[in-house]
Structures are given as C-alpha cells and as structure tokens.
C-alpha positions in Angstrom: -0.1 0.2 0.0 1.6 3.3 -1.0 1.8 5.9 1.2 -0.7 8.4 -0.6 -3.3 5.5 -0.4 -2.6 5.6 3.4 -3.0 9.4 3.6 -6.3 8.8 1.8 -7.7 6.1 3.9 -7.1 8.1 6.9 -8.8 11.0 5.7 -11.7 9.1 4.9 -11.9 7.4 8.1 -11.7 10.8 10.0 -14.2 12.4 7.9 -16.5 9.6 8.2 -16.0 9.5 12.0 -16.8 13.0 12.1 -19.9 12.9 9.8 -21.1 10.0 12.0 -20.6 12.4 15.2 -22.7 15.3 13.6 -25.5 13.0 12.8 -25.6 11.1 16.0 -25.5 14.5 18.1 -28.5 15.7 15.6 -30.2 12.6 16.5 -29.9 13.3 20.2 -30.9 16.8 20.2 -33.8 16.0 17.9 -35.2 14.1 20.9 -35.1 16.9 23.2 -38.6 16.9 23.4 -38.6 14.2 26.2 -37.6 17.0 28.4 -41.1 17.7 28.7 -41.6 15.1 31.1 -39.0 16.3 33.3 -39.8 20.0 33.2 -42.9 21.5 34.4 -44.5 22.5 31.0 -48.2 22.9 31.0 -48.4 20.9 27.8 -50.7 18.1 27.1 -48.5 15.4 25.1 -51.5 13.5 23.8 -53.2 16.3 22.4 -50.3 18.8 21.5 -47.8 19.2 18.9 -44.0 19.2 19.8 -43.7 22.6 18.1 -45.8 24.2 20.9 -42.5 23.6 23.3 -40.7 26.2 21.9 -43.6 28.6 20.9 -43.3 32.2 21.6 -43.5 32.9 25.0 -43.2 29.4 26.5 -40.8 29.2 29.8 -38.5 26.8 28.5 -38.1 28.1 24.7 -34.5 28.4 24.9 -33.8 24.9 25.6 -36.0 23.4 22.9 -35.2 26.3 20.3 -31.2 25.6 21.1 -31.4 22.1 20.6 -33.3 22.5 17.1 -30.4 24.9 16.1 -28.1 22.4 17.2 -29.7 19.8 15.1 -29.6 22.3 11.8 -25.9 23.5 12.4 -24.6 20.0 12.4 -26.7 18.5 9.8 -26.0 20.8 7.0 -22.2 20.2 7.2 -22.4 16.5 7.6 -24.8 16.1 4.8 -22.0 18.2 2.4 -19.5 16.0 4.0 -21.5 12.8 3.0 -21.3 14.0 -0.6 -17.7 14.6 -0.7 -16.6 11.9 1.1 -18.6 8.7 0.0 -19.1 7.7 -3.7 -22.2 9.7 -5.6 -24.9 7.5 -6.3 -28.3 8.4 -7.3 -30.2 7.5 -4.3 -27.4 8.5 -1.8 -27.3 11.8 -3.5 -30.9 12.2 -2.8 -30.5 11.4 0.8 -27.8 13.6 1.8 -29.2 16.7 -0.4 -32.5 15.8 1.7 -30.8 15.6 4.7 -29.3 19.3 4.1 -32.6 20.1 3.3 -34.1 18.8 6.6 -31.4 20.6 8.7 -32.1 23.9 6.8 -36.0 23.5 7.9 -35.1 22.4 11.3 -33.4 26.2 11.7 -36.2 27.7 10.1 -38.4 26.4 12.5 -36.9 27.9 15.3 -36.6 31.3 13.3 -40.5 31.1 12.5 -41.8 29.7 16.1 -45.1 28.7 16.8 -47.6 31.7 18.2 -48.8 30.9 21.7 -52.6 30.8 20.8 -55.6 28.6 21.8 -58.2 27.3 19.6 -60.4 30.2 20.4 -57.8 32.6 19.0 -59.7 33.7 15.6 -55.9 34.7 14.6 -54.8 31.2 14.6 -57.5 29.3 12.5 -60.6 29.7 14.2 -62.3 27.8 17.1 -63.5 25.0 14.7 -59.9 23.5 14.3 -58.4 20.8 16.1 -54.7 22.0 15.7 -55.3 25.9 14.7 -51.6 26.3 15.0 -51.2 24.7 11.6 -52.6 28.2 9.9 -49.1 29.7 11.3 -46.3 30.2 8.9 -44.1 27.5 10.9 -46.3 25.0 9.4 -44.8 25.2 6.4 -41.2 25.1 7.5 -42.3 22.1 9.6 -43.7 20.4 6.5 -40.6 20.9 4.9 -38.8 19.5 7.5 -40.9 16.5 7.7 -41.2 15.9 4.3 -37.2 16.2 4.1 -36.1 13.6 6.3 -39.0 11.5 4.8 -37.1 11.5 1.5 -33.8 11.2 3.0 -35.1 7.8 5.0 -36.8 6.3 1.9 -33.6 7.4 -0.2 -30.8 5.9 1.9 -33.3 2.4 2.3 -33.5 2.1 -1.3 -29.8 2.5 -1.7 -29.1 0.1 1.0 -30.9 -2.6 -1.2 -30.0 -1.1 -4.6 -26.3 -0.7 -4.2 -25.9 -3.8 -1.2 -24.2 -1.3 1.1 -25.1 0.5 4.0 -26.2 -2.9 5.9 -27.5 -1.5 8.8 -30.1 0.5 7.2 -31.2 -2.6 5.5 -32.4 -3.8 9.1 -32.5 -2.1 11.8 -33.3 1.3 10.1 -36.4 -0.5 7.9 -37.9 -1.1 11.1 -37.6 2.5 12.5 -38.9 3.8 9.1 -41.8 1.4 9.2 -42.6 2.7 12.6 -42.4 6.1 11.4 -44.4 5.7 8.4 -47.4 4.2 10.4 -47.1 7.0 12.7 -47.3 9.3 9.9 -50.2 7.9 8.4 -51.9 8.0 11.6 -51.4 12.0 11.8 -52.4 12.2 8.0 -55.7 10.6 8.6 -56.7 11.5 11.9 -56.4 14.8 11.4 -58.9 14.8 8.6 -61.6 12.8 10.9 -63.8 14.3 13.5 -62.9 14.1 17.4 -59.6 13.6 19.1 -57.1 10.8 17.9 -54.2 11.6 20.1 -52.4 13.1 17.4 -49.7 14.5 19.8 -48.9 10.9 20.7 -48.6 9.9 17.0 -46.3 12.8 16.2 -44.1 12.2 19.1 -43.7 8.7 17.9 -43.0 9.8 14.5 -40.1 12.4 15.8 -38.7 9.6 18.0 -38.6 7.4 15.2 -36.7 10.2 13.1 -34.1 10.6 16.1 -33.7 6.6 15.9 -33.4 6.7 12.5 -30.6 9.6 12.5 -28.6 7.4 15.0 -28.9 4.3 12.8 -27.5 6.5 10.0 -24.9 7.5 12.0 -24.0 3.8 12.5 -24.0 3.2 9.1 -21.8 5.8 8.1 -19.2 4.6 10.1 -19.5 1.0 8.9 -19.7 2.4 5.4 -16.6 4.1 5.8 -14.7 1.2 7.2 -16.0 -1.0 4.3 -15.3 1.8 2.0 -11.6 1.7 2.6 -10.8 -2.1 3.2 -8.5 -3.2 0.9 -10.3 -6.5 0.5 -13.8 -4.9 -0.2 
C-alpha cells in the first residue's frame, strides 16, 4: 500500500467519523422533546404538537430552540461531507441533499416559532380547528422538515437495497422507517376525521423514529466508511 493511499484512507476514516458524530448529535438533540416529561410544562402530550414546546412565550423555549439549532447546524455540514466523502450514487445523493434540507428547515422552525395561541383565537385558524397552529407560517417549515427527512430515509433505504451497501439501514433502519411511516399515516388520516385521535402521541412516535433513524444512519456511516477503505472490499 502506497503512502498516498494510506493518507487517503486515513482522511476518509476521520471524515466518516466526523460525519457520523455530527449525525449522532443531531439525533440526540432532535429528541430533546422528552424533556417535557421532566420539566414543568403545561402541555398535554396526548393532544399537542411538539412545536408548542418552543412556541413564543413558553418558559423553556430557549432549551428546545437551542436543541433544534444544533440539529440544523451539525446536519448541514454533515450532509455536505457525505456528498464529498462517499461515492455519489443516485439514491445516496438524494438522501444527502434531503438531509441538508431537513437541517435547514429545522433551523427555520426556530426562526419561525409557533405563536402561543388557543383554539378560540381567531388569528390562529378559528375555534373549529383541532390544531389551529397549522394556520401559522411555522407549519410550512415543519412540513418541509418532515418531508425532507422522509425523502432522506426512503432514499437511503432504497440505496441500501439497490447498491447492497449501508447494511444496517436494511435491517434496523427499515424497522424504524416502518414505525415512523405508520405514525405519519396515523396523523394524516386522524387529522381529517372528527374527534380526538391522540395526534400528539402520533407525532411523538413520528419524531422519535426520526431521532432513532438519525442515530442508525450515524452507525451506518461509520460502517460504510470502514468497508469503503477496506482493501479486501
């Protein structure tokens, strides 16, 4: 093995570890919502959106907003690093770009916080809406974030099967994807039905699956980096 090859492999190894660490941090920070069970927050987890935790005027907004900022701040460079370090293939490229968009949209969520309003507030969609907050600009950034992470998960999952790489995403990642997809369907269907269907629980399952998938992706990046520089591969 030549010295130049050794140097190249060392750079790939260090870069893959840095990318994985950033994604891992994002996954942990994106689960900051679990703090609602330990802090004195007047929010019903069964019938509330997680965006209400860092809505304007909430006592612990700084904590949750900071966590979201960290998610975006580490994911965007991690996505760029993934594009530069690993071989560019159709599905993985889509995945990295979607992951970048997810990071950017998460920061936008912080910059466009949810207004602290109630269902009786006419400026929030009227009293007939189960979730009047959906009529706020914050809903757009949240929709972009959820759509982006969904595209990323499906793209990397397809890449795992299509290219026979990213093995852990074909196993644990697929289970997490299935759980998150089920929660998303739950939300989409229930939100258009009369009555209360515990949308807060559905969203927490959805977001929790996103965090777990990011952690799984971090592990996949480490394994992929090792396999890619293995001379016997």
